[in-house]
N, C-alpha and C positions, 0 to 999 in steps of 0.2 A: 223798740228803737232806743238806743243809748247814744248820748252825745257827750264828748269830752274835748277840751281844748281851751284856747284863750283868744281874746279880742283885744287889740292894741290900737293906739293912735285914733282916738275917737273923732278927730277932725277929718282924717282920711283913713278910715278903718282898715286894718289888716286882720285876717283871721288865720289861725292855725288850729284846725279842728279835725276830729275824727268821729265819724258817724258809723254806728254798727247796727245792723238789723238782721233778723233771721226769717227764713221762709218767705222771701220776697217773691211775688208773682211776676215773672219775667214779661208776661204780656203787658203789664201795666208800665214797664220801663221802656217798652218799644218806642213810644213817641219821642223819648229823649234822644234816641240814637237812630231815628228813622232816616235822617239825611245820609248816614253812613251805610246803614244796612240795606237801604233800597237799591244801592248800586249793585250789590251782590244778590239781591232778592232773597235774603236769608230771613227767616221768621223763627225766632226762638220761642219756646214755651216751657213751662215747668216752674220750679222753685229753686231759690239759691239763697245762701247766707251771703250778706253783702257788707263790705267795709269800704267807706269812702273817706278819703283824706283831702283837705283843702288847705293850701298855703298860698296867700296872696291878698291883694287888695279886694275888698268886698265889691267895689264898683268897677272892677276890671277883671272879669272872669276869663277873658281871652288870654291874658298873660299870667294867670294863676296856675300853680302846680296842682293839678287834680289827679288823683290816683284812685282807681276803683278795683277792689279785689272781690271776685265772686267765686264762692266755693259751691260748685254746681252739684246737684243731686237729683237724679231722675228727670233730667232735662231732655227735651227733644229739639232738634234743629231741622227745619224743612225749607225747601226752596223749589220753585217751579223748574229750576234748572237741574235739580238733583234727580237721578232715577229712583232713589229710595231715601226716605227720611232717616236721620241718625237719631236713635232713641237710647234711653237709659244712660245718659251721659253723666259722668262723674269726673271731677277734677277742678283745677284752678284756672280761672279766666281773669286776666289783668288788663286794666285800661290805664294808660298814662297819656300825657300830652302827645297827640298825633300818632298813637300806637295802641293796638290791641294785641295781646299775646295769650297763648293757651299752652299749658304745660301738663303733660301726662293725662290728657283727657282720654277716658275710656268710654266705650259705648257699644251699641249694637247697630250694625248696618246690614239689613236684609238677613237678620238672624245670625250674623257672624260677629264675634268680638273683635273690636278694633281699638287701636291706640293712635292718638293724634297730638302732634306738637307743632307749634308754628307761631307766626305773627303776621299782623297787617299793619303797615306803617304808611305815613304820609296820606292823610285822608283826602287831600286835594287831588293827588295822583296815586291812588292806593297800589301798594305792592304787597303780595302775599308770599311768604316763604313758609313752607309746611313740610312735615314728615308724617307719613301714614304707614301704619303697620297692621297687617291682619294675616291670617293663615293663608289666604289666597293671594293677596295683593300687598305689596310694599312699594313706596316711592318717596322720593324727594322732589319738590317742585318749587319754582319761582315764577310767579305770575303777576303781570302788570294789568290792573283792571282799568279798562277804558270805557267810553260810552258804548254800551251794547256790544262789548267785545272784551276778550282776554288776549293778552300777548304772552305766550309761554316761552320764557327764556331758558327754562330747565324743566325737564320732566323725565326723571331717571328712576328706574325701579325694576320690579319683576312680578310676573304672574305665575305662580307655582314655579316651574323650572325654566320659564321663558323670561328673557330680559328685554328691556326697551330703553331707548335714549332718544327723546323727541323734542323738537322745538316747533314754534309756529303760532298761528293765530286762530282763535275761535270767535266767530261772529254770531251773536244771538239774533234770531229772527222771530217776530211775534207769531207768525202763522206757519212757519216751517221749522224743520229741524235745524239745529245750528250748522252754520257753514264752516267747514274746516279747511285750513291751509297748513298742513303739517308735513314735516320731513324728519328723517333721522334713521336710526338703526334698530333693527329687531333681530333678536336671536330666539327663535321659536322652536320649542319642543312640540312636535305635532301631537303627541299623546296628551298634552295639556288641554287641547280643544275639547276632549271628551269629559273633562272635569268641570268645564264652565257651566253655570246655571242656565242652560238653554234647552229647548225641547229636543227630544229624540237623542239624548246623549248616548244611550246604549247602542243605538243604530249607528251613530257616528263613530263610536269607539271600535266597532267591529270592522269598519272599513278604512280606518286611518292608517296611512303608512307610518313607519317608524323612522324618524329623522329629526335632527336639530338643524334648522335652517338659519343661516346668517344672511341678513338682507339689509339693503339700503332701500328706503321707501320714500315715496312722495304721494300725498293724497290731497286733492283740491276738489271740494264739492260738499254737498250736504251729507251729514253723518250717516243717514240711513238710506240714501239714494246713491249707492255705489255704481249703479248701472250708468248713471250720467256724470259720474265724477271723472276727473283726470287722475290717472293712477300710473305710477311707474315703480316697478319692483325689480331689483337685480339681486339675485341670491346665489348661494353656494352651500353645499353640504358635502362632507367627506363620504358619507354613505346613507343611502335610503333603502329601506326594505319594504317592498310592496307585495303583499300576499306571499311572503317567503322568498321573493326574488330580490336580488341585491343590485343596486346601482351605486357606483362609486365615482367620486370626484365630479359630482353633478353640479352643473351651472344652469341657471335659467334667467330669463328676461321676460317680464310681463309688462305690457304697455297698453294703455287705454286713453284715448283723447276724445275731445268733442267731435273732431272731424276724422281723425285717424281710426282705422279699424282696430278692435281689440285683438291682441296677439300674444301668444306664449311660445317662446323658443327655448328649447331644452337640449343640452348635450351631456352625455355621461359615458363613463366606461361601464360596459355590461359584459361580465364574464370574459375578460381579456379582449373584447371587441369594442366597437364604438357605436353608440346609439345617438341619433339626432331626431328630434321631434318638433314639428311646427303645428300649432293649434290656433285656429281663428274662430273663437266663439262669438255668437251674436247674443250678448247678455240682455239685450232689450227685447228679444223675442220670448214669448211665453213658453215655447217648446224647446228653448235652449238649442237653437240651430248652430251648426259648427261645420268647419272644414278642417281636416287633419291629414298630415303626411308624416311618415316615419321611415327611417332607414337604419338598418342594423348591419354592420360589416364585421365579418370574421370573428364572431363570438365563439368561444370554446363550448361546443355542445356537450362535451363530457362533464365540464364543471356545472353547466346549466342543468343537466339532467339530475344532478344530486339534490337540487332544490325543487324538483318537479315530482308529482306523485306518480313516478314510473317505477314499477317493480324491478325491472332489469336495469341496473345502473352501470352495466358494462358497455358504456356508450362513449363515442368520441366523434370528432369532426369539426370542420369550420362551417359555421352557420351564417347565412346571409338572408336578410328579410327586408322587404319593402312593402309599404301599403299607402294608399291614399283613399280617404273616406270623406263623404259628405252626408249630412242628415240632421237628426235632432235626437232628443231624449227618447223618442218613440223609435224602437229598433226597426219597425217596419219601414221607416223612411231612410234608413242608412243604406247607401250604395257606394260602390267603389271597387277597388281591386288591388293587385300587387303580385309579388312573387316570393317564392321560398326556395332556398337552395342549401344543401349540405354537401360538402366535399371532403374527400380524403379521410373518411372516418369509419367508425363502426357504429352504424346508425341503428341497426336492430338485429337481434339474433332470433331466428325462428327455430324453436325446437321441433323437429320433425318427429311426430309421434308414431308409434307402432311401425317402425321401420319403413317410413314413407318412401314409396317408389323403389324400395330395395330390390324388388324382383325385376322390375322392368327398366330401372334407371341405374343409379350408381350407389350401391350399398355403403361405400365409404363416406358418403356425404351425410353425416349425422346432423349437421346444422348448415344453415345458409346465412351468411353475414352480408348485409348490404353496405356498400361503401359510399354511395352517392344517392342523393335524392333531389329532385327539382320539380317545380310546378308553378304555373301561372294560375291565378284564381280571380274570380269576380264575386262580389257580394251584392245581393239585392233580395228584397222581400224575405229577410231573415234566413237566407240560404247562402252558403259558400259553394261555388261550383268551379270545376276545373275540367279542361279538355286534354291536359297533357301531364298528369302526374307520372313521374318516372322514377323507378328505383333500380339501382344497378348493383350487381354482385358479379363475382367471377364466373360462376356457373349459370346464373339465372338473372333475367331482367323482367321487371313488372312494369307495364304501362296501364294507366287507368283513366277513366273519365267518369264524371257523375257529380253528385251534390251531397252536402251535409247541412242539415237544418239546425237552428239553435235549440230545437226541442230534442236533439240527438237522433232523430231519424235520418237515414241516409240511403242512397242508392248509387252504387258504383259498378261499373263494368271493368273487370280486370283481365288483362291478357298476359299470361306468363310466357316467357321465351327462354328455353334451355339451350345453351350454346353447345354445339356438337363437339367442339374440341374438348370440353370437359367430359363428355361421354366417352370419347375415344381414348382418353388418358386413363380411364379406369381399368385396372387389371382384371377386375371381376366382372366387367360389363360384357354382356352378351352382344357382340357386335352386330348381329343380324337385325335386331329391332331398332337400330339407331334412327333411321328415317321415320319409323313409326312413332317413336317417342317425340322426335322433333315436331312432327305434325300434330300429335296429341297435345303437346305443351302449349301450342299457339292457339288453342281454343279459348273462346271468351267465357269468363266466369262472372256471373252476376252475384254481387254481395250487397245485401239490402236489409232493411229492418231498423233496429236501434243498435247503438254502439254496445249496449250491455247484452243484447240478445240478437246477434246477427243471423241472417239466413243466407243460404248459398244455393245457386242453381247453375250447373254447368251445361252449356249448350252442346249436346251430343249428336245433333241431327246430321252433322256433316261427317261424322266418323264412319269408317268402313264397318259394316255390321259384324263381320266375323272377328274383327279386332276388339270391338267393344264388348262382344259377348264374352270374350275370354278375360278381358282386363278391366272392363267398366266398373265392376263393383269395387275393386281395390283402389282404382284411380279416383273414383268418386269420393270415397271415404278419406283418402289421404290428401288429395288436393284441397278438400274442404278444411282439413286440419291446418294446412299451410295458411290458407287465406284467413281462416278464423283466428289463428294465432296472431297474424299480422294486424288484424283490425281490432284486437282486444284493447279495451280502454286502458 
């Protein structure tokens, strides 16, 4: 320890001195600043070079000018209110009358290098102004420290590529998580969620949509008890990509209250159509129970097909879709129904292999193009079922009933109907067999198995024996080709 300075006026002494010391143990200095540090529950440890200057009356320390400069090295700061301690701190800490400031402090926080600047003023009513910089997180903040609470008048910054601007209050509770009352704006890049130091990051990343959400948010409740918090989020994004599918001009509104049911309302443009979705989750249930309805109007099926794993992209039409579902995260509990409709399009092209029906029907028909499809469906016990699937083309109509399981097993009964006008308009058609072909075409065909390995069975018991003996083999082979091509994955 070194001491330099002067003492004057021995009757009422005044001092102007400077004390310098090296490698001071900060734990031993804590009692001198306990009344200030206890409000923030900050506990420093480590060593520091220290310079203290004193100017003023010796017997009137309250009005004296006291300045302390601490050059920190290998210092740690901990608090019960911090998620992680800050370690390996280096930099300059300065104390003057009613103020503490820190300049270019560097350290390690949860293994990441950080830089910290700021000040704490007015010890009777402390106010903290601070700037924080790290690779993951940067922010500027202004906080008023109250009894067991913080009042945040500014908290602006970014986490990776996401921005935030928040204000509000934080109330510390001895036995519970802090109670938050925050509001502000968030601009969140969803891909940043996979970069956060949380469990299952890789799993989260593989399922994250791509979007940057602009949101106005309100949160009132305990920090880690979001299920019982009051939450209001209104957001917008120009585009969101979910598993390759694009939603544009998306708006959403999420609300949750003490008495009001949790709800999410969403609307977006979807391939030139309009999509609306309403979701009511029960966040308090262990199984994540929910109710959901969705409605899609006049989407461009041709544009949509280009973002789907469909080999034949020569598709078009106006797509309409509705659904209503109830259940939980357990797919066995999900039930509901809806409808599907495509109009005025080119829904699917079936390549008729090996000159399908060229002998008995119309050789000119190398392909069949369906222009319309419709179906009502029900969902229960991990199965989707329908009684009225209908596909329409000029020469051929298909009706079907049956079910499809989530395990890709299915069982459908298909009835094809060939229109006689198409038969009669064929120059090469042998007119005699027309009625025979019409009767044959309306026989039921069972298609079953798995989507990747379908099986076919044509009900032939009602066909006239003499006709079937002559034509059965070729019809069996080629109708199977048609139906098989239609149900290819």
